[in-house]
C-alpha positions in Angstrom: -7.0 6.3 19.7 -3.5 7.1 18.8 -2.2 11.0 18.9 -2.0 13.2 16.7 1.8 12.6 15.2 0.2 12.0 11.4 -1.0 15.3 11.6 -4.6 14.5 11.1 -7.2 17.4 11.0 -9.6 15.9 13.4 -8.4 13.0 16.2 -11.9 12.1 17.0 -12.5 10.9 13.6 -9.4 9.0 12.8 -8.0 12.0 11.1 -10.8 12.5 8.7 -11.5 16.0 8.1 -14.6 14.9 6.2 -16.2 12.0 5.1 -14.0 10.6 3.1 -11.1 12.0 4.1 -7.5 10.0 4.2 -9.5 7.3 1.2 -13.0 7.4 0.3 -13.8 10.6 -2.0 -17.5 11.1 -2.4 -17.1 11.4 -6.3 -15.2 7.9 -7.0 -16.1 5.3 -9.0 -18.8 2.9 -8.1 -19.7 -0.2 -7.3 -15.8 -0.8 -6.0 -16.2 -0.5 -1.9 -14.8 -4.0 -1.7 -15.2 -6.9 -4.1 -18.2 -9.4 -3.5 -17.1 -11.9 -0.8 -16.0 -15.3 -1.8 -18.4 -17.0 0.7 -19.0 -14.7 3.1 -16.8 -13.9 6.6 -14.5 -16.6 7.3 -14.3 -18.4 10.7 -11.2 -16.5 12.2 -12.1 -13.0 10.6 -14.3 -10.7 11.9 -18.4 -11.1 11.1 -20.0 -8.8 9.1 -21.9 -8.3 5.9 -18.8 -9.4 3.5 -20.7 -7.7 0.3 -18.3 -4.7 0.3 -21.1 -2.3 1.5 -20.0 1.2 1.4 -19.4 3.3 4.9 -22.1 5.9 5.5 -19.1 8.1 5.2 -17.2 7.1 2.7 -19.6 6.9 -0.6 -17.5 5.2 -2.8 -14.9 4.2 -0.4 -11.6 5.1 -1.8 -13.2 4.1 -5.0 -10.7 5.5 -7.3 -7.8 3.5 -6.3 -9.9 0.3 -6.2 -11.7 0.9 -9.4 -8.9 -0.4 -11.7 -10.1 -2.9 -14.3 -9.0 -6.3 -14.3 -6.4 -5.0 -16.4 -5.2 -3.3 -13.8 -5.8 0.3 -14.9 -8.6 3.1 -14.8 -10.9 3.4 -18.0 -9.0 4.6 -20.7 -5.7 3.7 -18.8 -5.2 0.2 -19.5 -3.0 0.4 -16.5 -0.3 -1.7 -18.1 3.5 -0.5 -16.6 4.6 1.8 -19.9 7.7 0.2 -20.5 10.3 -2.2 -19.0 13.3 -1.6 -17.0 15.9 1.0 -17.9 19.6 -0.4 -18.1 20.0 0.0 -14.3 18.3 -3.9 -13.9 15.0 -2.7 -12.7 12.1 -4.0 -13.1 11.0 -5.8 -16.1 8.5 -4.7 -18.2 6.8 -8.2 -18.1 5.8 -7.7 -14.9 8.3 -9.6 -13.2 11.7 -8.7 -11.5 15.3 -9.7 -13.2 16.7 -12.3 -11.8 19.8 -10.1 -10.5 19.3 -10.6 -6.4 20.3 -7.3 -5.7 20.6 -3.7 -7.3 23.0 -1.9 -9.3 23.4 0.4 -6.8 25.9 -2.4 -4.7 29.0 -1.8 -4.8 28.8 1.9 -5.7 29.7 4.5 -3.8 27.7 5.7 -1.5 25.3 8.8 -2.4 24.3 11.2 0.5 21.1 10.6 1.0 18.5 13.9 0.5 16.9 15.0 4.1 14.2 13.0 5.0 11.8 16.3 5.2 13.0 17.1 1.4 10.8 16.5 -1.6 12.3 14.4 -4.4 11.0 15.3 -7.8 10.7 12.6 -11.0 9.5 13.5 -14.3 5.9 11.1 -15.1 4.5 11.5 -18.7 4.5 15.1 -18.2 3.7 15.5 -14.5 5.9 16.4 -12.1 5.5 13.8 -8.7 7.5 13.4 -5.6 8.1 11.1 -2.6 10.2 11.4 0.5 12.9 8.9 1.2 14.5 8.1 4.7 17.7 5.5 4.0 19.1 4.6 7.6 22.4 5.9 8.7 25.4 3.4 8.3 23.8 2.3 5.1 27.0 1.0 2.6 26.0 0.2 -0.7 27.4 -3.3 0.7 24.9 -4.7 3.0 21.8 -5.4 0.6 18.8 -3.5 2.1 14.7 -4.0 2.5 13.3 -0.9 0.4 9.2 -0.5 2.0 6.7 1.6 0.3 4.3 4.1 2.2 1.2 5.2 0.3 -1.1 8.0 2.2 -5.1 7.8 1.7 -7.0 10.5 -0.6 -6.8 13.9 0.1 -3.2 13.5 2.3 0.0 13.9 1.5 2.9 11.8 2.3 4.2 13.6 5.5 0.9 12.7 7.2 1.9 9.3 7.4 5.7 9.8 7.6 5.6 8.9 11.4 2.7 6.4 10.6 4.4 4.2 8.6 8.3 4.7 10.0 9.7 1.7 8.5 13.4 2.4 8.3 13.0 2.8 12.3 11.3 0.3 13.4 13.7 -2.1 11.4 16.5 -0.9 13.2 18.5 0.6 9.9 17.8 -2.7 7.9 15.2 -0.9 5.2 14.7 2.4 3.3 11.3 3.7 3.6 9.8 5.8 0.8 6.4 7.8 0.9 5.4 8.8 -3.1 2.9 11.6 -3.4 -0.3 10.7 -5.2 -1.3 12.2 -8.2 -2.5 15.8 -7.4 -0.6 19.1 -6.2 2.4 20.0 -5.0 2.4 18.2 -1.5 3.4 20.6 0.3 5.9 21.6 3.7 3.0 20.7 6.2 0.8 17.3 7.3 -2.2 17.3 5.7 -4.8 14.4 6.2 -8.3 15.1 4.8 -8.5 18.8 5.1 -9.8 19.5 1.7 -6.5 21.3 0.6 -4.6 19.1 -1.5 -7.5 16.6 -3.4 -4.8 13.9 -3.9 -5.6 10.1 -5.0 -4.4 6.8 -6.0 -5.7 5.0 -8.6 -4.5 1.7 -11.0 -3.6 3.7 -14.2 -0.3 3.5 -16.1 0.8 6.9 -14.4 1.1 5.4 -11.2 2.9 2.1 -11.9 5.2 3.8 -14.1 6.0 5.9 -11.5 6.4 3.2 -8.5 8.8 1.7 -10.8 10.8 4.5 -11.7 11.4 4.8 -7.7 12.4 1.3 -8.0 14.8 1.9 -10.0 16.8 5.1 -9.5 16.8 3.9 -6.0 17.8 0.9 -7.2 20.7 2.3 -9.0 21.8 4.2 -6.2 21.7 2.5 -3.3 22.0 -1.7 -2.4 18.6 -3.2 -2.8 17.5 -7.2 -1.9 15.4 -7.4 -4.5 13.2 -10.2 -2.9 12.2 -7.7 -0.2 10.5 -5.1 -2.1 7.2 -4.3 -0.1 4.2 -2.1 -0.1 1.9 -0.5 2.4 -1.1 1.5 1.8 -3.5 3.3 3.8 -7.5 4.0 2.6 -7.2 4.8 -0.5 -3.5 3.9 -0.5 -4.8 0.8 0.4 -7.2 -0.3 -2.2 -4.4 0.9 -4.4 -2.0 -1.7 -2.5 -4.4 -4.4 -3.1 -4.7 -3.7 -7.2 -1.4 -3.8 -7.4 -0.9 -7.4 -5.7 -2.9 -8.3 -8.4 -1.6 -6.3 -11.5 2.6 -5.9 -10.5 2.5 -9.2 -7.9 6.2 -9.9 -8.8 7.3 -6.2 -8.1 6.5 -6.6 -4.7 7.0 -9.9 -1.8 4.3 -8.9 0.0 1.7 -6.3 0.4 -0.5 -4.6 3.3 -3.4 -2.7 2.7 -4.9 -1.4 5.6 -8.4 0.4 5.8 -8.4 -0.6 2.0 -10.8 -2.3 -0.2 -10.9 -4.0 -3.8 -9.6 -5.4 -6.1 -11.5 -5.3 -8.6 -10.1 -8.5 -9.9 -6.8 -9.9 -11.7 -6.2 -10.0 -15.1 -4.3 -13.2 -13.9 -6.4 -15.2 -12.2 -3.6 -17.7 -11.1 -2.3 -14.6 -9.5 -1.4 -15.4 -5.5 0.3 -12.6 -3.4 1.7 -12.6 0.3 -1.0 -10.3 2.2 -1.5 -9.0 5.6 -5.3 -7.0 6.1 -5.8 -4.9 8.5 -9.0 -2.6 9.2 -10.3 -1.2 12.2 -13.9 -2.1 13.5 -14.7 1.5 14.1 -13.9 2.7 10.7 -17.2 4.6 9.5 -15.1 5.9 5.6 -14.4 2.9 4.7 -16.7 0.0 6.1 -15.2 -2.9 8.0 -16.7 -5.0 5.0 -14.7 -3.8 2.7 -11.6 -5.4 3.9 -13.7 -8.0 4.6 -14.4 -8.9 1.1 -10.7 -8.0 0.1 -9.4 -10.9 2.3 -12.0 -12.9 1.6 -11.0 -12.5 -1.8 -7.3 -13.4 -1.4 -8.0 -16.1 0.6 -10.2 -17.8 -2.4 -6.9 -16.7 -4.6 -4.0 -18.1 -2.5 -6.3 -21.5 -2.0 -6.3 -21.1 2.0 -8.8 -22.7 4.3 -11.5 -21.1 6.2 -9.5 -22.1 9.3 -7.2 -19.7 10.5 -4.5 -19.5 13.8 -3.9 -16.8 15.7 -0.7 -14.6 16.0 0.9 -11.0 16.2 -1.4 -8.3 17.7 -5.5 -9.3 17.0 -4.2 -10.8 13.4 -5.4 -14.4 11.9 -3.0 -16.1 9.5 -5.1 -18.4 7.3 -4.1 -22.1 7.0 -3.6 -24.0 3.7 -2.4 -21.4 1.6 0.1 -21.5 -1.1 3.7 -21.8 -0.5 5.3 -18.3 0.6 1.5 -16.3 -0.4 -0.1 -16.1 3.3 -3.2 -14.4 3.8 -3.4 -12.4 7.7 -6.4 -10.5 8.6 -6.3 -8.0 11.7 -8.7 -6.1 13.4 -8.7 -3.7 16.2 -11.3 -1.4 18.4 -9.4 2.3 16.3 -11.2 4.1 13.3 -9.8 5.8 9.7 -6.3 5.7 11.5 -2.8 3.9 11.1 -2.5 3.6 15.0 1.1 2.0 16.2 -0.1 -1.7 16.4 -1.0 -1.6 12.7 2.8 -0.2 11.5 4.3 -2.9 14.0 1.8 -5.8 12.4 3.3 -4.9 8.8 7.1 -4.7 10.0 6.6 -7.8 11.5 4.8 -9.5 8.9 7.3 -7.8 6.4 10.4 -9.1 8.5 9.5 -12.4 8.1 10.3 -13.1 4.6 
């Protein structure tokens, strides 16, 4: 498997120090390890049980993140964004983006970006939340940049995925990357990857949606961002959450890229369609590949794709006949519960195609 650049505690296990590490808390909600398959495994995808069964090590794998109800929130939360855009012209309260193609930061004096290893803080409904930020050198608030989110898994911190989801570097300076920290304690200053230290989580609740919305608005007010090119990728529990975001806030992001995830647990809007690339390792013993297959089948059905697919990129199949500009890609490889370079490269290729 790839070297331990992500700070993993146990490389032989794909960075998972224990079952549930990186996305599968044993205490997660039940029956969220993958939505029932829409017709089973499809031609061109990896075969296997399509019912979203959980791996032996990932009881309710990533369940907290995939366990949002159809309205996009955990029970009792509702999962709705707490409010509309602020005066900066950010994401509006309807779940869609405003009509302005660029953010208010375009044309403003360019602020000095924080160091990439310095946690930024936001206050969200009484909680202090954290994120890391990488603004490319040479950015000037004249040329709109892509904005790409990279979400970590369960019991991890954002530091652990900085080198895995390194989209600013991969883009050659065309993208700002932001790594939010899930709910839990301060992420600290060193990498944590499933070591029972942080027990951080992602779930589709109102606080997390407000957190993401606030990041989009605040960064858009400081930096020149192309509103039509905001993307999100997530690993493990972050992958479950990414699938749910694709249902609940599909207009906030141009495309989605869950890795080793599952879900969503239904879409409140039955007509929603999202451009999505799903990736899963065939050797994943934390979140079973059947969970990813179930997600794949869900989006193939949602986007009106056919069961045939065309190979493209590295170990990826793009399904035929999908709704315009709403492709579904399914990628597998011989890796475990991890984010290999090939996976991050596939995500960048996918995002940069829009």
